[in-house]
Residue frames as qw, qx, qy, qz and C-alpha x, y, z in Angstrom:
[[0.441, -0.895, 0.037, -0.050, 91.83, 88.85, 114.29],
 [0.451, 0.705, -0.470, 0.281, 95.47, 89.72, 114.52],
 [0.069, 0.366, -0.797, 0.476, 95.81, 88.27, 117.98],
 [0.595, -0.361, -0.701, -0.156, 94.12, 85.51, 119.95],
 [0.167, -0.505, 0.367, -0.763, 93.16, 87.57, 122.98],
 [0.614, -0.123, 0.598, -0.500, 90.62, 85.18, 124.39],
 [0.128, -0.046, 0.941, 0.310, 90.23, 81.70, 122.98],
 [0.415, -0.146, -0.498, -0.747, 87.14, 81.14, 120.88],
 [0.478, -0.320, -0.817, 0.035, 85.85, 78.60, 123.38],
 [0.250, -0.428, -0.533, 0.686, 85.82, 80.95, 126.35],
 [0.093, 0.096, -0.182, -0.974, 84.77, 83.86, 124.13],
 [0.425, -0.249, -0.656, -0.572, 81.64, 81.97, 123.06],
 [0.452, -0.436, -0.741, 0.237, 80.80, 80.89, 126.58],
 [0.132, -0.302, -0.273, 0.904, 81.08, 84.49, 127.71],
 [0.204, -0.056, -0.412, -0.886, 78.83, 85.57, 124.86],
 [0.562, -0.313, -0.600, -0.476, 76.01, 83.23, 125.82],
 [0.442, -0.260, -0.719, 0.469, 76.43, 83.33, 129.60],
 [0.273, -0.855, -0.203, -0.391, 74.77, 85.48, 132.20],
 [0.512, 0.103, -0.492, 0.697, 76.81, 87.22, 134.89],
 [0.350, -0.778, -0.468, 0.232, 76.08, 89.05, 138.12],
 [0.312, 0.686, 0.026, 0.657, 76.58, 92.81, 137.78],
 [0.482, -0.381, -0.497, 0.613, 76.47, 93.39, 141.54],
 [0.078, -0.862, -0.283, 0.414, 76.67, 97.13, 142.24],
 [0.448, -0.108, 0.396, 0.794, 78.56, 98.11, 139.11],
 [0.301, 0.857, 0.359, -0.213, 77.56, 101.19, 137.13],
 [0.620, 0.445, 0.196, 0.616, 79.05, 102.96, 134.11],
 [0.002, 0.817, 0.008, 0.576, 78.65, 106.28, 135.99],
 [0.754, -0.472, -0.371, 0.267, 80.17, 105.10, 139.26],
 [0.528, -0.265, -0.089, 0.802, 82.88, 107.80, 139.26],
 [0.183, 0.730, 0.430, 0.499, 80.64, 110.52, 137.82],
 [0.258, -0.929, -0.045, -0.260, 80.94, 112.71, 140.91],
 [0.738, -0.614, 0.174, 0.218, 83.94, 111.29, 142.79],
 [0.420, -0.418, 0.523, 0.613, 86.34, 111.32, 139.83],
 [0.603, 0.674, 0.258, -0.340, 84.66, 112.70, 136.69],
 [0.389, 0.780, -0.435, -0.225, 87.88, 112.79, 134.66],
 [0.641, -0.351, 0.682, 0.027, 88.96, 109.24, 135.47],
 [0.807, 0.362, 0.462, 0.066, 87.95, 107.69, 132.14],
 [0.473, 0.873, -0.082, 0.086, 89.55, 110.38, 129.98],
 [0.229, -0.793, 0.565, -0.027, 92.73, 110.15, 132.04],
 [0.731, -0.133, 0.666, 0.062, 92.92, 106.38, 131.64],
 [0.733, 0.615, 0.286, 0.039, 92.17, 106.65, 127.92],
 [0.240, 0.921, -0.305, 0.026, 95.01, 109.11, 127.36],
 [0.408, -0.606, 0.683, -0.006, 97.48, 106.93, 129.25],
 [0.771, 0.099, 0.628, 0.038, 96.49, 103.75, 127.39],
 [0.618, 0.781, 0.083, 0.001, 96.62, 105.47, 124.02],
 [0.028, 0.863, -0.504, 0.001, 100.18, 106.51, 124.81],
 [0.587, -0.351, 0.729, -0.004, 101.12, 102.96, 125.80],
 [0.774, 0.380, 0.505, 0.041, 99.66, 101.45, 122.62],
 [0.422, 0.899, -0.111, -0.029, 101.21, 104.17, 120.48],
 [0.177, -0.749, 0.638, 0.026, 104.62, 103.31, 121.93],
 [0.091, -0.201, 0.969, 0.110, 104.09, 99.56, 121.35],
 [0.581, 0.002, -0.324, -0.747, 101.10, 98.47, 119.30],
 [0.599, -0.093, -0.791, -0.078, 101.00, 94.89, 120.57],
 [0.004, -0.043, 0.647, -0.762, 100.38, 96.31, 124.05],
 [0.591, -0.062, -0.088, -0.800, 96.71, 96.42, 123.06],
 [0.795, -0.035, -0.572, -0.199, 96.47, 92.64, 122.89],
 [0.419, 0.105, -0.722, 0.541, 98.50, 92.34, 126.07],
 [0.225, -0.107, 0.397, -0.884, 96.11, 94.52, 128.05],
 [0.753, -0.062, -0.213, -0.620, 93.01, 92.67, 126.85],
 [0.740, 0.045, -0.665, 0.088, 94.66, 89.36, 127.72],
 [0.189, 0.161, -0.639, 0.728, 95.66, 90.72, 131.14],
 [0.513, -0.131, 0.165, -0.832, 92.03, 91.65, 131.85],
 [0.836, 0.001, -0.434, -0.335, 90.93, 88.16, 130.85],
 [0.619, 0.098, -0.693, 0.357, 93.53, 86.51, 133.10],
 [0.102, -0.184, 0.499, -0.841, 92.38, 88.70, 135.96],
 [0.637, -0.100, 0.006, -0.764, 88.66, 88.00, 135.60],
 [0.840, 0.022, -0.487, -0.238, 88.94, 84.22, 135.32],
 [0.579, -0.048, -0.661, 0.475, 90.74, 83.87, 138.67],
 [0.201, -0.392, -0.572, 0.691, 88.75, 85.12, 141.68],
 [0.185, 0.865, 0.466, -0.034, 86.75, 87.45, 139.40],
 [0.411, 0.669, 0.050, 0.618, 87.69, 90.90, 138.08],
 [0.553, -0.815, -0.150, 0.086, 89.44, 92.05, 141.24],
 [0.191, 0.893, -0.374, 0.160, 92.93, 93.06, 140.11],
 [0.824, -0.466, 0.320, 0.040, 94.49, 90.00, 141.75],
 [0.866, 0.334, 0.117, 0.352, 96.65, 89.27, 138.68],
 [0.246, 0.867, -0.149, 0.408, 98.40, 92.60, 139.21],
 [0.600, -0.754, 0.245, -0.108, 99.77, 91.68, 142.64],
 [0.484, 0.561, -0.644, 0.190, 103.44, 90.76, 143.03],
 [0.750, -0.203, -0.578, 0.251, 104.87, 88.26, 145.52],
 [0.171, -0.703, 0.310, -0.617, 105.08, 89.54, 149.07],
 [0.021, 0.235, -0.862, 0.448, 105.53, 88.18, 152.56],
 [0.481, 0.132, 0.570, -0.653, 101.76, 87.80, 152.85],
 [0.788, 0.437, 0.269, -0.341, 100.81, 86.37, 149.46],
 [0.494, -0.136, 0.697, 0.501, 102.04, 84.41, 146.44],
 [0.308, 0.481, -0.208, -0.794, 101.46, 86.12, 143.11],
 [0.807, 0.382, 0.413, -0.182, 99.44, 84.59, 140.26],
 [0.361, 0.811, -0.344, -0.306, 102.08, 85.74, 137.79],
 [0.117, -0.492, 0.855, 0.115, 104.23, 82.61, 138.11],
 [0.750, 0.212, 0.568, -0.265, 101.38, 80.28, 137.07],
 [0.457, -0.021, 0.715, 0.528, 102.15, 78.45, 133.83],
 [0.320, 0.701, 0.597, 0.224, 99.11, 79.90, 131.97],
 [0.057, -0.972, -0.076, 0.215, 100.39, 83.39, 132.85],
 [0.652, -0.180, 0.377, 0.633, 103.63, 82.77, 130.96],
 [0.309, 0.239, 0.423, 0.818, 104.25, 85.91, 128.92],
 [0.104, -0.855, -0.504, -0.061, 101.36, 87.92, 130.41],
 [0.409, -0.027, -0.052, 0.911, 102.35, 91.59, 130.33],
 [0.080, -0.668, -0.375, -0.638, 100.99, 95.12, 130.48],
 [0.533, -0.600, -0.476, 0.360, 101.45, 95.62, 134.22],
 [0.360, -0.217, -0.025, 0.907, 103.45, 98.80, 133.69],
 [0.076, -0.335, -0.445, -0.827, 100.82, 100.32, 131.43],
 [0.471, -0.652, -0.571, -0.167, 98.13, 99.71, 134.05],
 [0.539, -0.520, -0.308, 0.588, 100.28, 101.20, 136.81],
 [0.239, 0.035, 0.173, 0.955, 101.07, 104.25, 134.67],
 [0.267, -0.527, -0.495, -0.637, 97.35, 104.85, 134.20],
 [0.583, -0.625, -0.495, 0.158, 96.82, 104.37, 137.94],
 [0.478, -0.258, -0.142, 0.827, 99.54, 106.90, 138.71],
 [0.016, 0.242, 0.288, 0.926, 97.88, 109.51, 136.51],
 [0.455, -0.593, -0.536, -0.393, 94.46, 108.88, 138.04],
 [0.605, -0.495, -0.441, 0.442, 95.91, 109.10, 141.56],
 [0.303, 0.030, -0.018, 0.952, 97.15, 112.60, 140.74],
 [0.259, -0.302, -0.245, -0.884, 93.59, 113.85, 140.25],
 [0.750, -0.391, -0.106, -0.523, 91.59, 111.53, 142.53],
 [0.171, 0.406, -0.848, 0.296, 93.79, 109.84, 145.13],
 [0.157, -0.017, 0.895, -0.416, 92.38, 106.69, 146.67],
 [0.586, 0.288, 0.204, -0.730, 89.19, 106.65, 144.60],
 [0.780, 0.411, -0.283, -0.377, 89.60, 104.50, 141.46],
 [0.828, -0.303, 0.471, 0.006, 90.52, 100.85, 141.84],
 [0.102, -0.470, 0.761, 0.435, 93.20, 99.05, 139.84],
 [0.401, 0.264, 0.876, 0.045, 90.57, 96.46, 138.86],
 [0.380, 0.809, 0.357, -0.272, 88.47, 99.19, 137.25],
 [0.053, 0.783, -0.413, -0.462, 91.50, 100.72, 135.55],
 [0.275, -0.197, 0.887, 0.315, 92.37, 97.35, 134.02],
 [0.421, 0.522, 0.739, -0.070, 88.79, 96.86, 132.78],
 [0.281, 0.893, 0.089, -0.339, 88.76, 100.31, 131.17],
 [0.146, -0.643, 0.613, 0.435, 92.27, 99.81, 129.79],
 [0.446, 0.101, 0.860, 0.227, 91.17, 96.67, 127.94],
 [0.397, 0.764, 0.500, -0.095, 88.33, 98.56, 126.24],
 [0.090, 0.922, -0.163, -0.339, 90.53, 101.55, 125.39],
 [0.344, -0.422, 0.741, 0.394, 93.24, 99.25, 124.05],
 [0.504, 0.394, 0.755, 0.148, 90.75, 97.62, 121.70],
 [0.295, 0.909, 0.252, -0.156, 89.63, 101.00, 120.38],
 [0.182, -0.805, 0.385, 0.413, 93.23, 102.15, 119.95],
 [0.252, -0.256, 0.818, 0.450, 93.89, 99.42, 117.36],
 [0.382, 0.090, -0.495, -0.775, 90.62, 99.78, 115.52],
 [0.192, -0.217, -0.955, 0.060, 88.65, 97.27, 117.56],
 [0.329, -0.657, -0.525, -0.430, 85.14, 97.68, 118.97],
 [0.077, -0.321, 0.469, -0.819, 84.16, 99.67, 122.04],
 [0.502, -0.466, -0.717, -0.131, 81.78, 98.66, 124.81],
 [0.375, -0.749, 0.083, -0.540, 80.34, 100.19, 127.95],
 [0.504, 0.111, -0.729, 0.449, 82.45, 99.34, 130.99],
 [0.576, -0.728, -0.245, -0.280, 80.54, 99.18, 134.25],
 [0.321, 0.487, -0.516, 0.627, 82.57, 100.43, 137.21],
 [0.600, -0.600, 0.158, -0.505, 82.73, 100.16, 140.97],
 [0.906, -0.015, -0.383, 0.178, 85.03, 97.15, 141.40],
 [0.391, -0.842, 0.357, -0.098, 87.33, 97.12, 144.39],
 [0.458, 0.565, -0.682, 0.073, 90.77, 95.52, 144.58],
 [0.914, -0.271, -0.302, -0.012, 91.41, 92.17, 146.21],
 [0.295, -0.799, 0.496, -0.169, 93.85, 91.78, 149.07],
 [0.724, -0.217, 0.653, 0.049, 94.62, 88.20, 148.02],
 [0.451, 0.502, -0.581, -0.455, 95.83, 86.29, 144.96],
 [0.882, -0.058, 0.418, -0.211, 95.36, 82.65, 143.96],
 [0.047, 0.533, -0.772, -0.344, 98.28, 80.89, 142.31],
 [0.331, 0.090, 0.939, -0.024, 96.36, 77.61, 142.45],
 [0.476, 0.657, 0.440, -0.386, 93.36, 79.26, 140.81],
 [0.294, 0.754, -0.372, -0.455, 95.51, 80.63, 138.01],
 [0.116, -0.323, 0.917, 0.204, 96.98, 77.18, 137.47],
 [0.299, 0.257, 0.915, -0.085, 93.60, 75.47, 137.29],
 [0.344, 0.701, 0.491, -0.386, 91.23, 78.07, 135.81],
 [0.241, 0.762, -0.287, -0.527, 93.24, 79.56, 132.94],
 [0.923, 0.369, 0.085, -0.064, 93.72, 77.74, 129.62],
 [0.509, -0.489, 0.554, 0.441, 97.00, 76.22, 128.47],
 [0.279, 0.553, -0.465, -0.632, 98.25, 76.35, 124.88],
 [0.195, 0.199, -0.916, -0.289, 97.90, 72.61, 124.24],
 [0.384, 0.146, 0.758, -0.507, 94.51, 71.86, 125.77],
 [0.068, 0.279, 0.851, 0.440, 91.74, 70.17, 123.83],
 [0.246, -0.401, -0.323, -0.821, 88.33, 71.66, 123.08],
 [0.626, -0.547, -0.539, -0.137, 86.45, 69.92, 125.90],
 [0.576, -0.331, -0.364, 0.653, 88.99, 71.14, 128.45],
 [0.123, 0.120, 0.074, 0.982, 88.80, 74.69, 127.12],
 [0.418, -0.466, -0.433, -0.648, 85.01, 74.64, 127.22],
 [0.668, -0.478, -0.552, 0.146, 85.03, 73.17, 130.68],
 [0.448, -0.257, -0.270, 0.813, 87.10, 76.07, 131.97],
 [0.126, 0.800, 0.423, -0.408, 84.64, 78.46, 130.47],
 [0.502, -0.145, -0.031, 0.852, 90.15, 81.15, 126.26],
 [0.569, -0.799, 0.131, 0.145, 98.36, 86.56, 122.30],
 [0.422, 0.614, -0.667, 0.011, 102.37, 86.82, 120.84],
 [0.959, -0.269, -0.007, -0.094, 103.14, 83.22, 121.90],
 [0.249, -0.721, 0.642, 0.076, 106.44, 81.88, 123.19],
 [0.477, 0.410, -0.737, -0.248, 108.27, 79.19, 121.24],
 [0.050, -0.143, 0.940, -0.306, 108.00, 76.70, 124.09],
 [0.523, 0.249, 0.524, -0.624, 104.19, 76.80, 123.84],
 [0.760, 0.512, 0.045, -0.398, 103.98, 75.80, 120.16],
 [0.001, -0.580, 0.779, 0.239, 107.24, 73.91, 119.39],
 [0.450, 0.036, 0.890, -0.060, 105.60, 70.48, 119.54],
 [0.582, 0.622, 0.409, -0.327, 102.89, 71.52, 117.13],
 [0.426, 0.813, -0.254, -0.304, 105.18, 72.87, 114.40],
 [0.052, 0.557, -0.821, -0.115, 107.55, 69.90, 114.51],
 [0.536, -0.046, 0.807, -0.244, 105.18, 66.95, 114.77],
 [0.124, 0.117, -0.756, -0.632, 104.09, 66.85, 111.09],
 [0.327, 0.348, 0.776, -0.412, 100.43, 66.52, 112.11],
 [0.217, 0.435, 0.724, 0.489, 97.60, 66.59, 109.59],
 [0.075, -0.873, -0.479, 0.052, 95.97, 69.63, 111.20],
 [0.226, -0.799, 0.130, 0.542, 98.78, 72.09, 110.41],
 [0.638, 0.769, -0.039, -0.022, 99.80, 73.52, 107.05],
 [0.879, -0.074, 0.049, 0.468, 103.31, 72.26, 106.22],
 [0.419, 0.551, 0.023, 0.722, 104.54, 75.56, 104.78],
 [0.371, -0.815, -0.007, -0.444, 103.15, 77.43, 107.77],
 [0.865, -0.481, 0.025, 0.139, 104.99, 75.06, 110.12],
 [0.760, 0.168, 0.039, 0.626, 108.29, 75.53, 108.25],
 [0.115, 0.739, 0.025, 0.664, 107.90, 79.31, 108.37],
 [0.572, -0.764, 0.045, -0.296, 107.35, 79.22, 112.13],
 [0.926, -0.206, -0.037, 0.313, 110.35, 76.94, 112.64],
 [0.505, 0.590, -0.108, 0.621, 112.67, 79.74, 111.50],
 [0.130, -0.648, 0.294, -0.691, 112.14, 81.57, 114.78],
 [0.758, -0.409, 0.330, -0.386, 111.52, 78.51, 116.95],
 [0.348, 0.462, -0.814, -0.058, 114.31, 75.92, 116.74],
 [0.792, -0.178, -0.563, -0.155, 113.77, 72.31, 117.74],
 [0.683, -0.431, -0.393, 0.441, 115.89, 72.97, 120.82],
 [0.345, -0.227, -0.123, 0.902, 116.56, 76.24, 122.62],
 [0.073, -0.181, -0.278, -0.941, 114.92, 79.60, 122.06],
 [0.126, -0.475, -0.853, 0.174, 112.06, 78.82, 124.42],
 [0.023, -0.664, -0.376, 0.646, 111.27, 82.49, 124.94],
 [0.112, -0.029, 0.505, 0.855, 111.35, 83.49, 121.26],
 [0.372, 0.464, 0.454, -0.663, 108.14, 85.34, 120.44],
 [0.087, 0.127, 0.760, 0.632, 105.88, 84.79, 117.46],
 [0.446, 0.109, 0.093, -0.884, 102.60, 86.50, 116.50],
 [0.543, 0.211, 0.789, -0.195, 99.62, 84.20, 116.23],
 [0.593, 0.724, 0.352, -0.029, 98.74, 85.90, 112.96],
 [0.576, -0.168, 0.315, 0.735, 101.54, 86.63, 110.48],
 [0.269, 0.584, 0.501, 0.579, 99.37, 88.77, 108.19],
 [0.145, -0.732, -0.056, -0.664, 97.97, 91.44, 110.53],
 [0.592, -0.172, -0.662, 0.426, 99.59, 90.77, 113.91],
 [0.186, -0.184, -0.386, 0.885, 98.92, 94.24, 115.30],
 [0.345, -0.120, -0.249, -0.897, 95.40, 94.88, 114.04],
 [0.452, 0.146, 0.719, -0.508, 92.00, 93.94, 115.37],
 [0.560, 0.277, -0.433, -0.650, 90.38, 91.83, 112.65],
 [0.900, -0.053, 0.267, -0.341, 89.05, 88.35, 111.94],
 [0.523, 0.575, -0.623, -0.089, 92.19, 86.89, 110.37],
 [0.310, -0.347, 0.826, -0.317, 92.60, 84.62, 113.38],
 [0.739, 0.210, 0.529, -0.360, 89.54, 82.67, 112.23],
 [0.690, 0.649, -0.224, -0.231, 90.57, 82.72, 108.57],
 [0.105, 0.606, -0.785, 0.071, 93.91, 81.21, 109.60],
 [0.553, -0.120, 0.764, -0.310, 92.16, 78.30, 111.30],
 [0.807, 0.462, 0.186, -0.316, 90.36, 77.46, 108.04],
 [0.593, 0.687, -0.419, 0.007, 93.79, 77.18, 106.40],
 [0.924, -0.238, -0.206, 0.215, 95.22, 75.01, 109.21],
 [0.438, 0.494, -0.262, 0.704, 97.41, 77.89, 110.35],
 [0.575, -0.778, -0.042, -0.250, 96.52, 78.00, 114.01],
 [0.269, 0.650, -0.619, 0.350, 99.78, 78.43, 115.88],
 [0.296, -0.303, 0.761, -0.491, 98.71, 76.82, 119.14],
 [0.145, -0.150, -0.970, -0.128, 97.06, 73.43, 119.44],
 [0.058, 0.517, 0.682, -0.514, 94.33, 75.09, 121.50],
 [0.274, 0.461, -0.159, -0.829, 93.69, 77.38, 118.51],
 [0.316, 0.195, -0.753, -0.543, 93.37, 74.77, 115.76],
 [0.015, -0.206, -0.962, 0.180, 91.23, 72.45, 117.89],
 [0.309, 0.425, 0.349, -0.776, 88.47, 75.06, 117.60],
 [0.647, 0.445, -0.269, -0.557, 87.99, 73.83, 114.02],
 [0.024, 0.309, -0.951, -0.012, 88.06, 70.10, 114.52],
 [0.414, -0.232, -0.805, -0.355, 84.51, 68.89, 114.01],
 [0.229, -0.330, -0.734, 0.547, 83.30, 70.17, 117.38],
 [0.005, -0.791, -0.588, 0.172, 80.73, 72.63, 118.65],
 [0.142, -0.749, 0.037, 0.646, 82.81, 75.71, 117.80],
 [0.452, 0.106, 0.631, 0.622, 83.24, 74.96, 114.07],
 [0.178, 0.769, 0.563, 0.246, 80.17, 76.95, 113.06],
 [0.199, -0.942, -0.092, 0.256, 81.38, 80.04, 114.88],
 [0.477, -0.401, 0.453, 0.637, 84.85, 79.84, 113.36],
 [0.350, 0.369, 0.665, 0.546, 83.23, 79.74, 109.93],
 [0.005, 0.891, 0.450, 0.066, 80.83, 82.55, 110.74],
 [0.311, -0.863, 0.060, 0.394, 83.45, 84.90, 112.17],
 [0.509, -0.188, 0.525, 0.656, 85.88, 84.22, 109.33],
 [0.244, 0.471, 0.643, 0.553, 83.23, 85.44, 106.88],
 [0.154, -0.840, -0.372, -0.364, 81.53, 88.24, 108.83],
 [0.399, 0.195, -0.380, 0.811, 83.73, 90.81, 110.51],
 [0.321, -0.454, 0.016, -0.831, 80.81, 92.88, 111.76],
 [0.833, -0.389, -0.297, -0.257, 79.30, 89.94, 113.62],
 [0.758, -0.029, -0.418, 0.500, 82.65, 89.10, 115.18],
 [0.170, 0.322, -0.250, 0.897, 83.21, 92.68, 116.36],
 [0.536, -0.458, -0.085, -0.704, 79.73, 92.95, 117.82],
 [0.892, -0.299, -0.333, -0.058, 79.93, 89.60, 119.60],
 [0.621, 0.140, -0.416, 0.650, 83.41, 90.38, 120.91],
 [0.090, -0.420, 0.196, -0.881, 82.19, 93.61, 122.51],
 [0.748, -0.416, -0.160, -0.491, 79.26, 91.81, 124.16],
 [0.888, -0.119, -0.391, 0.212, 81.54, 89.06, 125.48],
 [0.431, 0.255, -0.375, 0.780, 84.07, 91.53, 126.88],
 [0.348, -0.473, 0.096, -0.804, 81.35, 93.52, 128.66],
 [0.875, -0.340, -0.222, -0.264, 80.04, 90.32, 130.23],
 [0.774, 0.076, -0.439, 0.450, 83.52, 89.22, 131.26],
 [0.131, 0.423, -0.317, 0.839, 83.97, 92.46, 133.18],
 [0.616, -0.457, 0.007, -0.641, 80.99, 91.52, 135.35],
 [0.824, -0.074, -0.556, 0.076, 82.53, 88.31, 136.67],
 [0.740, -0.419, -0.417, 0.320, 82.84, 88.23, 140.45],
 [0.215, 0.632, -0.182, 0.722, 83.65, 91.87, 141.28],
 [0.395, -0.374, -0.585, 0.601, 84.33, 93.00, 144.82],
 [0.058, -0.634, -0.260, -0.726, 82.02, 95.89, 145.69],
 [0.552, -0.773, -0.226, -0.215, 80.83, 97.90, 148.66],
 [0.387, -0.824, 0.396, -0.123, 83.19, 97.47, 151.60],
 [0.958, -0.038, 0.216, 0.183, 84.88, 94.32, 150.26],
 [0.736, 0.327, 0.078, 0.588, 88.53, 94.56, 149.30],
 [0.312, -0.699, -0.048, 0.642, 90.25, 97.92, 149.08],
 [0.492, 0.869, 0.003, 0.057, 91.38, 100.66, 146.69],
 [0.816, -0.175, 0.061, 0.547, 95.09, 99.95, 146.25],
 [0.052, -0.900, 0.148, 0.406, 97.46, 102.87, 146.11],
 [0.086, 0.544, -0.741, -0.382, 99.89, 100.81, 143.98],
 [0.837, 0.150, -0.207, -0.483, 98.43, 98.11, 141.77],
 [0.671, 0.298, -0.673, 0.089, 101.14, 95.55, 142.46],
 [0.298, 0.061, -0.758, 0.576, 100.83, 95.61, 146.26],
 [0.397, -0.689, -0.603, -0.065, 98.22, 95.50, 148.96],
 [0.086, -0.827, 0.100, -0.546, 97.99, 98.71, 151.00]]
């Protein structure tokens, strides 16, 4: 896979978990906004066409939304007098795609004002982004409403950090990376990183400075949806410590080996996991609201 959208640990737990679907339905907007999905798809295709790595960003954004308070669009909210945004949490460092989601929302509002939630738009955007770069599709159930709150503390505690070990990642239920998140790994001469790979990554990540310099997790196919992410781990070329630990004699080793050898299985399992993730803790019925602007409560 050209980008580590969701860490293997969380991906596997999603795959084998059960979630509550509440009142979600794939036909939720069938009568109230029948052209919602096609409108979102067109907008997301344009965003990915303009910048291909936006696909990974949107899938990651959906993940970071769902694992804090559920899939309620809380990650989209900016700071205001009434709430503190989740965006400043350390695990959200480098999270992006907010503009692409808002652009899709703006287009949907033109045809169905006040009907489609930002949380649903983000869920659909993640699926459409995957398809746009050759990844799998999945059925997105709809009917989520938008939260009126955010949880900075939840984002700090519930989202994975780049250097966490396997047990921590599994206990929490996991992208271009910034230099500051992998500097220690490429300079510590550890036995679990390929020396030539480390030297190559040092070119764009100096020992001091350049904290925000970006690097793709996969140098071979950084903008494609494939299983190279897992192949890299077999060669000790995981950029983040939380990547390489997935092949360290633990419970995820077998899946790394399987996905590195079988693209079809990886694609199928990824689609199942993403569909399940979209069912985590949605607000439905009269809970929450339908935001007019995704970054602010009405």
